[in-house]
N, C-alpha and C positions, 0 to 999 in steps of 0.2 A: 120460551124464547130464546134460550141458551144455544139451541140448535141452531139459530137463524144469527145470532151474534159470531164478528167475525173475530178470528183466534191469531189472527196477523200482526203484523208490523205494517203501518199507514204512514207511505213513504211517495211522495211525488204521486199524489193521487192512487195510488195501487197499492192493495195489500199482497204482502209477500213474507217467505217465510224469513225469517232470521239467519243472517250468517251463520252455515254451521250447521244450522239447522235446528239448533237448541230449542228447548221447551221445558214451560214449570206448569207447575198444577195447580188448580185453582180448586180452595175446599168451599164445602158447605158451613159454616162453624156452627150448624146446630147437629150436623150428624158428625162432622170431621172427615166424612168423605170424599173425594173429590166429584169435582163439578164437570171439569174439562181441562185440557192444556193449550197452553198459549204459548204463542213465539216468543221466546227470550233474546232481546235486543241484545247488540254486542258493541266493542264503541265502533267500529266501522258501520255498523247500522244507523249508531246516532249521528254519526259525521254523514252519511247519505240523506239522511232526515234533515240536517242542519245546509246541505245543500242546494234540497228541493224548496227550503224555506229560505236561503238567499237568492233563490235564481228566481223564486216567485215574488218578491218584495216591493221592485219597483211597480208592476204592472198590478199586483195588489194595492197596494197606497195611490195610485191612480185611477179607482173605482170610486166613482161621487158617494159621498156621505149616504145620500138614501138610498145607493143601491148595497151598501156596506149592513143598513139599520134593516133593508128589508129581509135581506135571508136573516139577521135575527130573527125578525118578526116571524118567520114562515116556521124557523126552527122550535121557536115556543110555541105555535101554534102545534107543530106535529108532536112533540113531546106532551101538550096537553089533551089530546087526541088519544095517545098511546100511555095515557098516566098506569094505568093497570099493568100491563106487561114491562113499562121498568120499574114500578113498583117492585113487580116479582122477582123481576132480575137482582136489585138491588137487594134485596131481603135474601134471597138464596146465597150471593156473595158474601155482605155483611154480616145479615143477621137480626138485624131492626124489625121490626114489627111491620106486618104490612099497610095499615095506616100512618107507621110513620115515614114508613119508605114514600106513600103516595105525598104525603105534605114535603117531603124531599123534592119528588120530581116537581110540585108547584113553584117551590120556592127556587131551585137550580132554574126551571123556565123561566121564572120571573126577574132572574138578572140576565137573562136574553131577551127579554123585551125592554129592560129599562135600559139597557145598555142600546140597543136598536133605537130607542127612541134619542140620547146622549149624541149617537153619530153624528146628525145633525145640527147639533149645538156645537160643536166644537168651535171655536171665535179665534180673534186677536185682536188687537188693539191698533188706535191711529190717533197718534198728538202732533202736537209742535214741539221742537227740543229746548230746552233751557232759553237758548239764545236766540230763538227764532231761525237759525240758518239751514236746518235742516226738519224731518218729516220723521218721527220714530215710527216706524212698522213693525209691529210683532205677530208673528205667526208661530201656529205651532202644527207639527208635523209627525208622522207614526215615529216611534225611537227606534223600529228595524228590528230582525229576527229576536222570539222571545223564545226563552227556555220556561215551561211551567211545569212545577212538581206540584201533583198534588199527593193527598192524604187518602187512605182506606176509609176513614169513618164518615164521608160525604161522597161517594163516588160519582155523584153524579151534580151536585150543590156546589163542588169545591172546582170542578173543571170549568162549570159554568160560568162562575163566578170569575175565573181568569180567561176565558175563552172571551167571555163577552165584550168587554174593552177591547181586548186585543183587536179582535174583530171590528170593531165600529173605529176605533182608532187606526186601522189601515196597517195594523202586522202580520206578519207570518209567523208560525207558533211550531216548537217541538215540544208535543207535552210528554210525560213520562208520569205515567199513573204509579198509584201504589202498589205494588206486586200481589199482596192479596184480594185487590178489586180492580182488574186493568176489563172486566167485560163492559160495567156501565159504560166508561168511558169509551172502550171500541163505538159501543153502540149511541151515544150520543157524536162520535164524530161521524156514523153515518149518514144520522138525522141533519145534519149541517150540512154536508155534503148533498144530502137531498134536498136542502133545501135551496143550494144554489152555489153554497161555498166551492171557489174552485180549486184545482188539485195544485198540492202544492202548499197551499196556505196555512192548512193542520196537518200535522204529523204527528203518529201517535206511535209510541217507543216504549211498549212494556219492557220489564228487565227486572231478574232477582240481582245484575251486578249494579246497583245504583253508582256506587261511588265511580265504578269504573267506565261506566256508560256518559255521566256527566263530565266528567273531569277532562277531557278531550274538547268538549264545548266550551264549557268554561273557560280556555286556556284559547279559543278561536276567537279571533277579532272580529267575526263575521257577526257573533252574536252579540246581541246590542242589550240586553233584558233578561234578568232572572227574577221570576215570582215564585216563593217557594211556601209551601204552607206546610208545620211540621214542630219536628221538637225543637228546643233550644240548643242542645247542644248540635247536632245536624245544622241549624241556620247560622250558628257560629263558622262551623267548618265551611259552609258556602259561601256567606260572606266573604272569611278570606280569600276562599281560591275567587270570586268575582274581583277581588281588589287587582288582580294580574293584568288584568283589560281595563279596568274603572268601568265592569259593569255596572248599570242601572238596575237597582234590586229594589225589589219589596218583599217583606216576611212579613208572616202571620205564626208566630212560634206558641211555644206554651204559655198556659194559665195556670195559676190558683187560685182560683175565686173565692174571696169574702163575700157570704151570705148573713145578714148583720138584720138582727132581728131584736129590735129596738124594744122597753120595757112598754109603750103608748102602741106597739103596732097590732094593727088587725092583726090574731093569732093563727084564727083559721084559711086569711089569704094570706098568708105568712104560708102556713101548709101547703095549701095550692102550689103557690109560688114554688115552693122549696123541690115538689113533687117534678115540675116542670125541669128547673134548673140543676136538679140532680140527678133525675133518669131520663130524661130526653137522650134520645141514641145509646140507651144502657149506660148512662155512664162518660162515654167513649167521647168527651168532645172536648177543647180545647174551652170552651166557655161552660162549662157545668161548673156546678155549685162545688168548691173544695172543703173549705173551711166554716163551718158551718158557727157563727158568732152570737149569742143567745142571750139576751138579759136575764138576769138572775131570778128577776121576779117575773119574767113565764117559760123559763128554760125547762120546765116539767110537763107545764100543759103542753109547749110547741113540741116536747118529745113523746108525749103519751100520744099526740093526735097524730105526729109522724110518725112513730111505730105502726101505729093502726092500719094507716095509710101504705105504708111499707108492706106490710101485711096480706094486703089486700090483691096487692100484683100477681098476677097469674104468669109465672115464666114458662116459655116455652117455645116453638120454634116458630118464627116468625112468620112462615106460611099457615098456622092454625088460624081460624079466627077468632079463636078465643082468647088467644096472647097478648099481652100487655107489654112485655119486654122478652126479647129475643137473648140468645146467646150471646157472650163475649166474641172478639174474633178469631182468638187463637190460643190454645193450651200456656203459651210465654206470657201472654197479658193476663190472662185468669192467675196465673202462678204468682205473677207480681203482685197482684190484688190482694189475694188471700195470704200472702206471703206480709202484706204492710198490715193487715186485719190480725194477723195473729202476733205480729211484732209488738202492736198498740195494747192488746187485749194482754199480754206478757208484761207489761210495761203498767200496768195498773188501771188499764180503760174498761168501763163494762160493757161487755156485750147485751144491747136489748133488741136486736133481729139479727135473721140473716148469719152471715159468716161462717157455714157451713159448705165446702165443694160438695155439689151434689153427686150421686152416681149416674152410670148410665153415659151413652155418648153425648157429644158434642160439648161445648165450653161455657156452660151453665153458670152462672154464679147470684145467689141470692140478692134482694134489696138487703142491706145492713145498715143498721146504725148502733156507732158507738157514742157513748158520756165519757165523760172524766178523761177526757184525753190531757192526758201527760202535757203540761208545756214546755216546746222543741221537740216533741214528738215527731217522727220523719213522714209520718201519713200527712202530716199539715205543711212541711216542708217542701214537699214534693207533689208533682199532679198525679191524683189517685189511677185516673183515665177508668172509671168502674162504678159500681152502683154503692159506694159506699158515702156518707154522712156520717162525718165526723166534731159533735158539737163540741164547743166550749161554752163556757159563759163567760160574761162581762159586768161589770156594775157602773163604771160611767162611759159618756163620751170620749174621754180624751184617751180612756184605757183600749179600746176598740179599735179607734181610727189607728194608734200606735202599732197594734195587733192586726190588722186590717192592713198596714202599708209594710209591716215589715215583713217584706219578701225582695227577690230582684224582678218577681214578673208583674206585671201591670194590666192584664187584657180587661180584664170585666168586674163586677163588682158587680152586688145586690145588698137594696137596703130596703125596711121595712119599716115606716114610722108612719103615725098620722099629723105630727108634726110639722108643717111647712116651714117654720124657720130652722128646726133640727137637719130638715132634708137639706134645704139650700147648704147649712154651715158644712155638712158633712160631705156633700157633693162635689165639696168645692175642694175638699181635701183626700177626700180619696183619689191615689194615684194609680188609676186606670182610664184605659183609651174609652170604656164606654162602661156606665152604670144601668142597672135595671132598677127604678125606685119604682117600691110596691108592684113590680114586676119579673114574674122567674124566666123572659125571654126575652132578647136584643137584637135576634137577627132579623136583617131588614132590609132588599135589595136598594132602597131610597135613602140609606144614612151609611156613613163611613164606620164600616166595619174593620179594627185594628186594635195596638196595644199601644203602652207606652214599655219605658225600661227596658227589659230582657223580652218581654211579649213580643217585640216585631218594629217594624219599619216602613211606614207607609198605611195605605188605606185601603178597602176594595169595597165596592159600593157606593151610595151615594153620587153627588152631584162631582164631587172630588177622584171619584175610583180611576176616570178615564184618563187624569193626568199623568196616572203611573206609567202611562204605555203612550206619552205626547213628550217632545222635546219644544222648545221655546228656541224661534229663530228671529234676531233682530236684525232689522233694512233699517240703516241711515240713510235715507232719499233728501239728495243735494235739492233745496228749494230757491237757489242761485242768491242773488242779492235782492234786496227790497226795491219795488220803484220808488 
């Protein structure tokens, strides 16, 4: 499929080279070799994309809701029809197994379907004013041109999760995909165009100069919304830049998810959930389990079973049918994870599985389990973003809640217990925007995805996901004097 994917910039309905003709290489992380070269957008290209979005905004906002929804429904159907092609493309540029890539295509397509249905449900209110002299009319309308910045770890689902509500609400867009995975976004853009999305509504500008390209857009008063998925440090910087024009912002930032296994938990179910929460997407996910807190009474049983399961994982090129887990995205990310593991072992942790960088090409790293992790270790404070489970023990509910909440992050928690009362107490006290209760997977297009504290602002998905792309307008209608 790569030979058929556009490799230029999409601006005003035309694929065109970058100003100056610059390109950059997209690698296959399973081999470290080049897949192709892609146009490298400049600040001038970014402003041209915003020109196109601004020029198209009024016409696009006037398209009836049903028409916008039908475009998303057709795009959903096209993605499902081409699931194998898209899965292979995702695997080639990101690395995950074909099975996981197929699941991502379905997941991303369902966001388009969900928001296609939400387009016709944008409503308002009408009521009598408090003193009876007016009628209060509240309408909602598109916020305007949006900048959507997406990460590399889900190159179809993350753009779909932002493009879907923007299209449904009637907003035009400039999309900046991650430089590691621009091809899937380009292919998704072509599907949306095939489904009927007008020229200029969606503009795509891959680049290796992210800061230089986004900065002039954030200073331009025509841009009215920023949506970003990525690290908390970058999110902080973007929020500061967005303050200059008081941009509407939504941010899905870093995580440091606790995975709590209580003494009364079903240990086998907890291990199943841990495998999903830790190894899905090669562990390179903001919702990946990061800190394992296991009650001392079941810690050894849980660890032995997790080590056995981790050891059964087949690591290899994602395109190989027998592969369970593919490579990490690049050598920089693998080196960071390997360094965290080495540092933690040197500080006294026990290596129970994995932990060695394999020889050969590609950016592979084995599923790894650490126990006896020292309190305050960096691996427990920072987002690992790799296939490493760092286990600590606890003995009381109060102790584990303090540990789980002792972080600036608050995206997701996982909790395993068979005690309903304990479950209710703990979910109320966990400081995260999402909780997997006896479940290692929380992503769902019909649910509000997002975090608390420094894990973000706003929500994506669910019935409230479209609100991030809509402004409220209040009209006071004079009712005249009462008869």
